[in-house]
N, C-alpha and C positions, 0 to 999 in steps of 0.2 A: 943533450940526452933530458933535461928539465923537461924539456917544451911536452921530448912523447911521454913522461910521465905522468905531465900534466891531461895532455889530450887521450892517452889511458883512462885515467880515474876516470874524466869527462865521459867520457864511450861506456864503463862499467856504469855508471850512474844510468846513465838513458836505455839501457840494457834490461833495466832490474822493469820500464815497461811490457814486457811478455812481446816481444817482436819476433817475430816469423823464424824459424831455424835458422833458412837461408841469409835472412839478414845477419844473424848472431854469425854463421858463418862467412860473410863477406867482410862483416866490424875483425875477427881475430886473420883473416886474409890478410888487410889491411896493415893490422898492428905489424903481422910477419914480416909484411915490405918493411914497413918504417923500424923495426928492430935490425933488419939485417943490413940496410940504406945508414944506417949515422950510428950505429955499434960500432965502434972502432975495433973489437974483439971477437971473435967467437965463429971467423970463417974455418971451413973445412973442406974438403977432398975427399974421396976415396975413390979406390977403383971397382967401378960397378954401380955407382951412384947413379946414374943415368937409366941402369936397367932398373935400379931396385925404385928410381919415380917411373918410368912405365910400367909396374906392372900394379904399385899402387893406385896406378891411375884408374888400370883396366881393373884393378877387383873394385874400388869403386866404384866406378861404372856399373856392372855387371851387377854387382851386390844390391846398390838401388835398384837400378832397372826391375829388375826380379821384386824385390819389395814391393814396386808403386805398382807392377802387375799382378800380384796377388792382392793388393786389394781392390784396383781394380777387380779383378774376377771376381773377388765375394760381395761386390758392390757394398762397401761401404767406406766411409769417409779419407781423405787421408791428409786433411786442413787439422794441421797442432792446435790449434789455436782453441778450436771446439771439438775434444776428443769425448765429452756426453752425444754429440752425433754416432758416433759407432753402431752399427746396425751388425756388424758381425765379431768374433774375435779370433785373428788369423793366426793357429797356431801350426800349421804347418811348414812345407816345404824352408824357405831361410830362416821362417821366424821357430824353426825347432832348436836353431843354434845363437840368436839373437835377437832382442825383446826389440830393439832400436835398427836394425840393420839401415836402415833410410842416414838415420844421425852417425850409423856409424861408416857411412859414405862419403860423409862429408867430413868425419876424423880423418878419412881416408885421402880423401883430395887436399886436404891443411899440411897430412906429412908429406905429400910428394913435393905439396907448395913449399913446405919446410927444406923441403933435400936441395931442389931447386935454387932456391934461395942461399945456401948450404952455410948458415946461419947455426949454429949449434945452440943455442940458445933458442930458435924458435921450437925445440921442444916444447920449452918451459910455457911458451902460448896456447899450445896442444893440448898440454895439461890444461890451462885453463878453459881452455870450451871444454872441454870433459866435465869440467866443473861445472863450468857455467849448466850447461845445460842438463844436468844430474837435480844442480839445483833447482834451475827456475822454469825448464818444459819437460824432464822428463818427469818427476816426482808429482808435481801437478797431475800430470797424464792419467799416472799412472795408480794413484788416489779416485778419479774420474773415473776409471776402466775395472776397477777395481768395486764403487760404486755401481754400476752397469750390468759386470759380468762376476760379481760375488765371488763363491769358492772357487768359480771354475779358472779362472783369473788370478789367485789368489793361487792357485794348482801351480799353473801355468808358471808362476814367479819362481816358485821353488824348483823350482824343472827346468828353467830358461834362465842362462846369464844376461845382463842386461842388455851389453853392448858385445861380447863374443864370448 
C-alpha cells in the first residue's frame, strides 16, 4: 500500500506540468486499477451494476462525440493546451447544459471503469480527477476564454454549469 501512495504522489507532481486531459484520464484510470487490485477492502456488487456501466459508457461516448462534432462544425480548436486559439464560442447544443462536456465524458468513463473494477474507493479517485481538472485545466481555460470573448463568455459562465 505504501508503494501505491508513493506512486500516487509522484504522479501528482508530474501532472502539474499541464498534461493533455487524455493523459490525465489515463493516469487516474491506472490509479483506479491499482487501487482496486491492491486495496484489500472496498469491493462491492449490486444488481444492475453491469447495466449502469453500459449506460455510463454510452452517455460518455454520446456526450463526447456531440461536443467534438459541435467544435468541428464551428471550426474552432479542440486543443485544450491552447484555448487562446479558439475562434468561436460554442454555447448551443450540449454546451447549453455543460461548459465542459468533453471532460464530463471522460469523468463518465472513469465512473464506468470504477464500477467495472467494483471498488468503492475509486469514487475518491474520480473526485480527484474532477478536482485536478478544475484546478489545472478548466480554470486556466476559463481565464483564457474570458480574455478572448469577454462579457459574452462571463455571461455564459453564469448561465451554464461547469460540469453538468
